[in-house]
C-alpha positions in Angstrom: -56.8 -42.9 -57.2 -59.2 -40.8 -55.1 -61.5 -41.7 -52.2 -63.9 -39.8 -50.1 -62.8 -39.9 -46.4 -65.7 -39.1 -44.1 -64.9 -42.1 -42.0 -61.4 -40.9 -41.2 -62.4 -37.6 -39.4 -60.7 -37.2 -36.1 -62.1 -35.6 -33.1 -61.0 -33.3 -30.2 -62.6 -34.3 -26.9 -63.0 -32.0 -24.0 -63.3 -33.3 -20.4 -64.5 -30.6 -18.0 -61.6 -30.0 -15.7 -61.8 -26.2 -15.1 -60.2 -25.2 -17.8 -54.8 -12.0 -38.8 -51.8 -12.5 -40.6 -51.3 -12.3 -44.4 -51.6 -15.8 -45.8 -48.8 -17.6 -47.6 -51.3 -20.3 -48.5 -54.8 -19.0 -49.2 -57.6 -20.9 -47.4 -61.3 -20.2 -48.2 -64.0 -21.1 -45.8 -67.4 -22.4 -47.1 -70.3 -22.3 -44.8 -72.4 -25.4 -45.4 -75.0 -25.0 -42.6 -78.7 -24.3 -43.3 -80.3 -21.0 -42.5 -80.6 -20.4 -38.8 -78.4 -23.3 -37.7 -74.9 -23.7 -36.5 -72.7 -21.2 -38.3 -75.9 -19.3 -39.4 -77.4 -19.2 -35.9 -78.9 -15.7 -35.5 -79.0 -15.5 -31.7 -77.5 -12.1 -30.7 -74.1 -12.1 -28.8 -71.7 -9.5 -27.6 -68.3 -8.9 -29.2 -65.5 -10.7 -27.4 -61.8 -10.9 -27.6 -61.4 -9.1 -31.0 -64.4 -11.0 -32.5 -66.7 -8.2 -33.5 -69.5 -10.4 -34.9 -72.9 -9.9 -33.2 -74.6 -13.2 -33.9 -73.6 -16.6 -32.5 -73.2 -18.1 -36.0 -71.1 -15.3 -37.3 -68.8 -15.5 -34.3 -68.3 -19.2 -34.8 -67.5 -18.6 -38.5 -65.1 -15.8 -37.6 -63.2 -18.2 -35.3 -62.8 -20.7 -38.1 -61.6 -18.0 -40.5 -59.1 -16.9 -38.0 -57.8 -20.4 -37.5 -57.5 -20.7 -41.3 -55.6 -17.4 -41.5 -53.2 -18.6 -38.8 -52.3 -21.9 -40.5 -52.3 -20.3 -43.9 -49.6 -18.0 -42.7 -47.4 -20.9 -41.7 -47.4 -22.7 -45.1 -46.5 -22.1 -48.7 -48.2 -23.7 -51.6 -49.3 -23.1 -55.2 -52.9 -24.4 -54.8 -55.5 -22.6 -52.6 -57.4 -24.7 -50.0 -61.1 -24.9 -49.5 -62.5 -25.8 -46.1 -66.2 -26.7 -45.6 -67.6 -26.0 -42.2 -70.8 -27.3 -40.8 -72.4 -28.2 -37.5 -74.2 -31.3 -36.2 -76.4 -32.3 -33.3 -75.1 -35.9 -33.6 -71.7 -35.3 -31.9 -71.6 -36.6 -28.4 -72.1 -34.1 -25.5 -72.8 -34.6 -21.8 -72.4 -32.4 -18.8 -68.9 -33.7 -18.2 -67.4 -34.3 -21.7 -68.0 -33.7 -25.4 -66.7 -34.1 -28.9 -66.3 -30.4 -29.6 -65.6 -30.9 -33.3 -64.1 -33.3 -35.7 -62.2 -32.7 -38.9 -60.4 -34.4 -41.7 -59.6 -34.4 -45.4 -62.7 -34.6 -47.6 -60.8 -36.8 -50.2 -57.5 -38.6 -50.3 -55.3 -39.5 -53.3 -52.5 -41.9 -54.0 -50.0 -42.4 -56.8 -50.7 -39.0 -58.3 -48.0 -36.8 -60.1 -45.6 -35.5 -57.4 -46.4 -38.2 -54.7 -43.3 -38.9 -52.7 -44.3 -42.3 -51.5 -46.0 -44.9 -53.7 -49.3 -46.7 -52.7 -49.9 -44.2 -49.9 -52.9 -42.0 -49.4 -52.4 -38.2 -49.1 -55.0 -35.7 -48.0 -56.2 -33.9 -51.1 -55.0 -30.5 -49.9 -51.4 -31.8 -49.6 -51.7 -33.9 -52.8 -52.7 -30.7 -54.7 -49.6 -28.9 -53.4 -47.3 -31.8 -54.4 -48.9 -32.2 -57.8 -48.9 -28.4 -58.4 -52.5 -28.3 -59.5 -56.0 -29.0 -58.2 -56.6 -32.7 -58.6 -60.4 -32.2 -58.2 -61.2 -29.0 -60.0 -64.5 -27.3 -59.0 -66.2 -28.2 -62.3 -65.3 -31.9 -62.0 -68.7 -33.7 -62.1 -67.3 -36.7 -60.2 -66.4 -34.4 -57.2 -69.5 -32.3 -56.6 -67.8 -31.1 -53.5 -65.1 -28.4 -53.9 -63.8 -28.7 -50.4 -60.4 -30.2 -49.4 -61.1 -30.3 -45.6 -64.4 -30.7 -43.8 -64.8 -29.5 -40.2 -68.0 -30.3 -38.2 -68.8 -28.4 -35.0 -70.9 -29.8 -32.2 -74.1 -27.7 -32.6 -75.2 -28.5 -29.0 -72.4 -26.5 -27.4 -73.9 -23.9 -25.1 -77.2 -25.8 -24.8 -78.6 -27.4 -21.6 -77.0 -30.7 -20.7 -73.9 -30.1 -22.9 -70.9 -29.0 -20.9 -73.1 -26.9 -18.7 -70.2 -26.3 -16.3 -68.1 -24.8 -19.0 -68.4 -22.0 -21.6 -67.2 -21.6 -25.2 -64.9 -18.8 -25.8 -65.3 -17.2 -29.2 -62.6 -14.6 -28.9 -59.8 -14.3 -31.5 -57.1 -13.2 -29.0 -56.3 -16.7 -27.6 -57.0 -15.6 -24.1 -59.9 -17.7 -22.8 -61.0 -17.4 -19.2 -60.6 -20.4 -16.9 -63.1 -23.3 -17.3 -63.8 -22.3 -20.9 -63.3 -23.9 -24.3 -61.0 -21.9 -26.6 -62.7 -22.5 -29.9 -59.8 -21.0 -31.8 -57.6 -23.8 -30.5 -60.1 -26.4 -31.3 -60.6 -25.1 -34.9 -56.8 -25.0 -35.5 -56.5 -28.5 -34.1 -59.1 -29.9 -36.5 -57.7 -28.1 -39.5 -54.3 -29.7 -38.8 -56.0 -33.1 -38.9 -57.4 -32.1 -42.3 -53.8 -31.2 -43.4 -52.9 -34.9 -42.8 -52.2 -35.4 -39.1 -54.3 -38.6 -39.1 -53.8 -42.3 -39.2 -55.7 -44.5 -41.6 -55.7 -47.5 -39.3 -59.1 -49.2 -38.8 -59.6 -49.1 -35.0 -61.5 -52.4 -35.0 -59.0 -54.7 -36.6 -55.7 -52.9 -37.3 -56.2 -53.0 -41.1 -55.8 -49.8 -43.1 -59.4 -48.6 -43.6 -59.2 -47.9 -47.3 -56.7 -50.5 -48.3 -53.4 -48.5 -47.9 -51.7 -46.4 -45.3 -51.8 -42.7 -45.1 -48.6 -40.6 -45.4 -48.9 -40.0 -41.6 -48.8 -43.8 -41.1 -45.6 -43.9 -43.1 -43.9 -41.7 -40.5 -44.8 -43.8 -37.5 -42.1 -45.9 -35.9 -42.4 -48.8 -33.3 -40.2 -48.7 -30.2 -40.4 -52.4 -29.3 -38.2 -55.2 -30.5 -41.0 -57.7 -29.9 -42.7 -56.6 -33.0 -41.8 -57.8 -36.5 -40.8 -54.4 -37.7 -40.0 -50.9 -36.4 -42.2 -49.4 -39.2 -45.9 -49.1 -38.3 -47.0 -49.8 -41.9 -45.0 -53.1 -42.1 -46.6 -54.6 -39.0 -49.4 -57.2 -39.3 -52.9 -55.9 -38.6 -52.9 -57.7 -35.2 -49.5 -56.1 -34.3 -50.7 -52.6 -35.3 -53.7 -53.0 -33.1 -51.6 -54.2 -30.2 -49.1 -51.4 -30.6 -52.0 -48.9 -30.7 -53.3 -50.0 -27.3 -50.0 -50.3 -25.3 -50.9 -47.6 -22.8 -48.3 -45.0 -21.9 -45.2 -46.9 -23.0 -44.3 -44.7 -26.0 -44.3 -47.8 -28.3 -45.5 -45.7 -31.2 -43.8 -42.4 -32.1 -43.4 -40.1 -35.0 -39.9 -41.0 -36.2 -39.6 -38.4 -39.0 -36.7 -35.9 -39.2 -38.4 -32.7 -38.1 -40.5 -34.4 -35.4 -37.4 -35.9 -33.8 -35.5 -32.6 -33.9 -38.5 -30.7 -32.6 -38.9 -33.1 -29.7 -35.3 -32.5 -28.6 -35.6 -28.7 -28.9 -39.0 -28.1 -27.4 -40.0 -30.7 -24.8 -39.1 -31.1 -21.2 -40.8 -34.5 -20.7 -39.8 -36.1 -24.0 -40.6 -39.7 -23.4 -36.9 -40.7 -23.5 -37.7 -44.3 -24.5 -38.4 -43.2 -28.1 -36.5 -41.1 -30.5 -39.5 -39.0 -31.6 -42.5 -37.6 -29.9 -44.9 -40.3 -28.6 -48.4 -40.9 -30.0 -51.6 -41.5 -28.1 -52.1 -45.2 -27.5 -54.5 -45.8 -24.6 -55.1 -49.4 -23.5 -58.6 -49.2 -24.9 -58.8 -48.1 -28.5 -60.5 -44.7 -28.9 -61.7 -44.3 -32.5 -60.8 -40.9 -33.8 -58.2 -40.3 -31.1 -55.9 -43.3 -30.8 -52.6 -42.9 -32.9 -53.9 -39.7 -34.5 -52.7 -37.5 -31.7 -49.6 -36.9 -29.6 -49.4 -38.7 -26.3 -50.8 -36.7 -23.3 -47.6 -37.0 -21.4 -45.7 -34.4 -23.3 -44.6 -31.2 -21.5 -45.4 -28.6 -22.4 -48.9 -29.6 -23.6 -49.2 -29.8 -27.4 -52.0 -28.6 -29.6 -52.4 -32.0 -31.2 -53.1 -33.9 -28.0 -56.5 -35.5 -28.0 -58.0 -33.4 -25.2 -58.3 -29.6 -25.0 -56.2 -28.0 -22.3 -56.1 -24.5 -21.0 -52.6 -23.7 -22.4 -53.3 -24.8 -26.0 -53.1 -21.3 -27.6 -52.3 -21.6 -31.3 -51.5 -17.9 -31.8 -48.7 -18.1 -29.3 -47.3 -21.4 -30.5 -48.2 -24.4 -32.6 -45.5 -26.5 -31.0 -44.6 -29.7 -32.7 -47.4 -29.4 -35.2 -45.3 -27.4 -37.7 -42.7 -30.1 -37.6 -45.2 -32.8 -38.3 -46.7 -30.8 -41.2 -43.2 -30.4 -42.7 -42.6 -34.1 -42.4 -45.9 -34.9 -44.1 -44.7 -32.9 -47.1 -46.0 -29.4 -46.6 -43.7 -26.5 -47.3 -43.3 -24.2 -44.3 -43.4 -20.5 -45.0 -40.2 -18.5 -44.5 -41.5 -17.0 -41.3 -42.6 -20.4 -39.8 -40.6 -22.3 -37.3 -40.1 -26.0 -36.4 -40.9 -26.4 -33.6 -43.1 -23.3 -33.2 -42.4 -22.3 -29.6 -39.7 -21.8 -27.1 -37.5 -24.3 -25.4 -38.7 -25.1 -21.9 -36.1 -24.8 -19.2 -35.9 -27.6 -16.6 -34.7 -26.3 -13.2 -33.7 -27.9 -9.9 -34.5 -26.1 -6.7 -32.4 -23.1 -5.9 -31.6 -20.1 -8.1 -31.1 -20.8 -11.8 -31.0 -18.4 -14.7 -33.6 -18.6 -17.5 -32.2 -17.3 -20.8 -34.8 -15.5 -23.0 -32.2 -14.5 -25.5 -33.4 -17.1 -28.0 -37.1 -16.1 -27.7 -37.6 -13.7 -30.5 -35.5 -10.8 -29.1 -35.1 -7.5 -30.8 -38.0 -5.5 -32.0 -40.4 -5.7 -29.1 -40.3 -3.9 -25.7 -40.2 -6.1 -22.7 -43.1 -5.1 -20.4 -43.7 -7.7 -17.8 -42.4 -11.0 -16.6 -45.1 -12.9 -14.5 -44.7 -16.0 -12.4 -47.8 -18.0 -11.5 -47.9 -20.9 -9.2 -50.4 -22.7 -7.1 -50.0 -23.2 -3.3 -47.3 -25.6 -2.2 -44.4 -24.3 -4.3 -44.0 -20.5 -4.0 -42.1 -19.1 -6.9 -40.5 -15.6 -7.0 -38.3 -13.8 -9.4 -35.1 -12.6 -7.6 -33.8 -10.5 -10.5 -33.9 -9.8 -14.2 -30.7 -9.0 -16.2 -30.7 -7.5 -19.6 -28.2 -5.3 -21.5 -26.2 -5.0 -18.3 -29.0 -3.7 -16.2 -30.3 -5.6 -13.1 -33.9 -5.4 -12.0 -34.1 -6.6 -8.4 -37.6 -7.6 -7.4 -39.2 -9.3 -4.4 -42.6 -10.1 -5.8 -43.9 -12.3 -8.5 -44.4 -9.5 -11.0 -41.6 -7.4 -12.4 -42.6 -4.4 -14.4 -40.1 -2.5 -16.4 -39.3 -1.4 -19.9 -36.2 -2.9 -21.5 -35.3 -3.4 -25.1 -34.7 -7.0 -25.9 -31.6 -6.3 -27.9 -29.5 -8.5 -25.7 -30.2 -11.8 -23.9 -32.6 -11.4 -21.1 -32.3 -13.7 -18.1 -34.6 -14.1 -15.1 -33.3 -15.8 -11.9 -36.0 -17.8 -10.3 -36.1 -19.3 -6.8 -38.3 -22.4 -6.0 -39.2 -22.7 -2.4 -40.4 -26.2 -2.1 -41.6 -27.9 1.0 -42.6 -31.5 0.1 -40.6 -33.7 -2.2 -42.0 -34.0 -5.7 -42.1 -32.4 -9.2 -43.2 -28.8 -9.4 -44.3 -26.8 -12.4 -44.8 -23.1 -12.9 -45.0 -20.9 -15.9 -43.1 -17.7 -16.7 -45.0 -15.4 -19.1 -43.2 -12.6 -21.1 -45.6 -9.9 -22.2 -44.5 -7.4 -24.8 -45.8 -3.9 -25.3 -47.7 -5.0 -28.4 -49.6 -7.6 -26.3 -47.7 -10.6 -27.6 -47.0 -13.2 -25.0 -44.5 -16.0 -24.8 -44.6 -18.5 -21.9 -41.8 -20.8 -20.6 -42.6 -23.6 -18.3 -40.3 -24.2 -15.3 -40.0 -27.7 -14.0 -38.3 -28.3 -10.7 -37.9 -31.3 -8.5 -37.0 -31.9 -4.9 -35.7 -35.2 -3.5 -36.7 -36.9 -0.3 -34.3 -37.9 2.4 -33.3 -41.0 0.4 -32.5 -39.0 -2.7 -35.7 -40.1 -4.5 -38.2 -37.9 -6.3 -41.8 -39.1 -5.9 -43.3 -39.9 -9.2 -46.1 -37.4 -9.0 -46.8 -33.8 -9.9 -47.0 -31.9 -6.7 -48.1 -28.6 -8.3 -49.8 -27.8 -11.6 -49.5 -24.1 -12.6 -51.1 -22.0 -15.3 -50.2 -18.7 -16.9 -52.3 -15.7 -17.6 -51.3 -12.6 -19.6 
C-alpha cells in the first residue's frame, strides 16, 4: 500500500539568538521551482565557503546537492534516491523566527516485499532499499512524481521582514559566521526527515494520521509506568498525545539498539531517566516538531533537534542521526560511524586530561588545539602530550605539528569563580582543514556542596 505524504513534512525552526565525498548511495536532486524563483533565482551573488555558484538560486541548489552527497556517502543501498527541491512563500517568517525549510518522504509504503515490521509505513526511499527495487518506477502512471523525498525552502529568506537580524550562509565548508543560518545544516536535517526520522502521529488527537504508525514510531518507547504500555504504538490516542506533551521529562525516547548505544557513547547530558535519547515533547504540541526531533536538552547539541544552533555542522559530525538511520533500517556505509562524532569529556574543576587517542588518529597532522570560552570561566591549556613529547603552553592556543600516531592528551584547567555548570569547547584542527570539537563540561559546588541548576557559561568554537 502506498500513500502520498505531504501532510507529514517536518520543519526546522530558527529562533534568532545570534547564532564532496563519493556516494555509496546515489542521490539525485530535481529542481522543481519555476524560472526566476527560489532555486532558479538569478540575483547575482559572490562565491562563499567553497560554493562557487554566482547566482542565489544556483548557490541554494549547490547546498542541497552537497547535503545529498554528504548523506549519500554515509549509506549503502541498491536503489538510487531522487530528491525534489522547491521553494515557497507560504512558510512562516518573521524578524525573530522562521520555518527555514521542511522536508519529508513524498510517499510511504507498508507490507511491501522486504518490510521488517507488518502494518507499518516506511518512507519510500527506505522501502525501495528493503525491497531491492523501485516501488514506484518513473514510468508508473499512478505516481507521476519520481521523487522519494521533497524539500521545501522558505523563499522569503533574505527578504525584508524575514530574519532581518540574521543572514543565510550558503557556504559548503560548514563554517558559518556568528548570527547566521548554516543552510548546509538545515538541508541535511530535512533530508534526514525524508529518510524516515519522522512520527506519523496526528498532533491534534494522537491518532496515526494515515491509519498506521511509521517505522520511526515503532522505535519510540515510553518512560512512565502510568501509561498502559512502554511502546508508543500501543498507547491509546489520548495517551500518545499526553506523552507527546509532557515537557522536558524524557517520557518519550528512542529505545532502539543503536540509539541507546549512541546515547551512552556520545552524550554528556544524556537524560538519565531514559535508556535512549529523549525526544522533543514540549507542553504545547508543535506540529512538525513534537516527537519528530531529539529533545533540546542533549549535550552536545544534535543535528536533529528542532531548532538550528550554531554548532550543528554536519560535515564534522552527524551525531546520533546515523544511529537512528541504522535503527530505521538503512544500511550504513563501511566508512560511517554510529554515533558519528567524538565522545564528550566531562570534567570537574582542576587539571584533567582529555584523551584524543580515539578521535581519528593516524593520517592527519595535528596543527592547532584551540580553547574558546566566554567571560566568567577562563580556560587554558597547560600542556599537550603526544608520542612522548610535552608541549607546555600558557595561552589558549597551542600551535605545533605532531603526528597523531599515538594518543594525544590535553590537560585543561578551569578557573571558576562562581558555583555553577561551565561549558567550553576544544577544537582540534588538522593540516587538511578538518576540525573535530570536544565539549568540556565542568562544575563547581557552592559552600554547601550543591551545584546550582544553571549553565553559568555557554561557549562556542571556531576553526
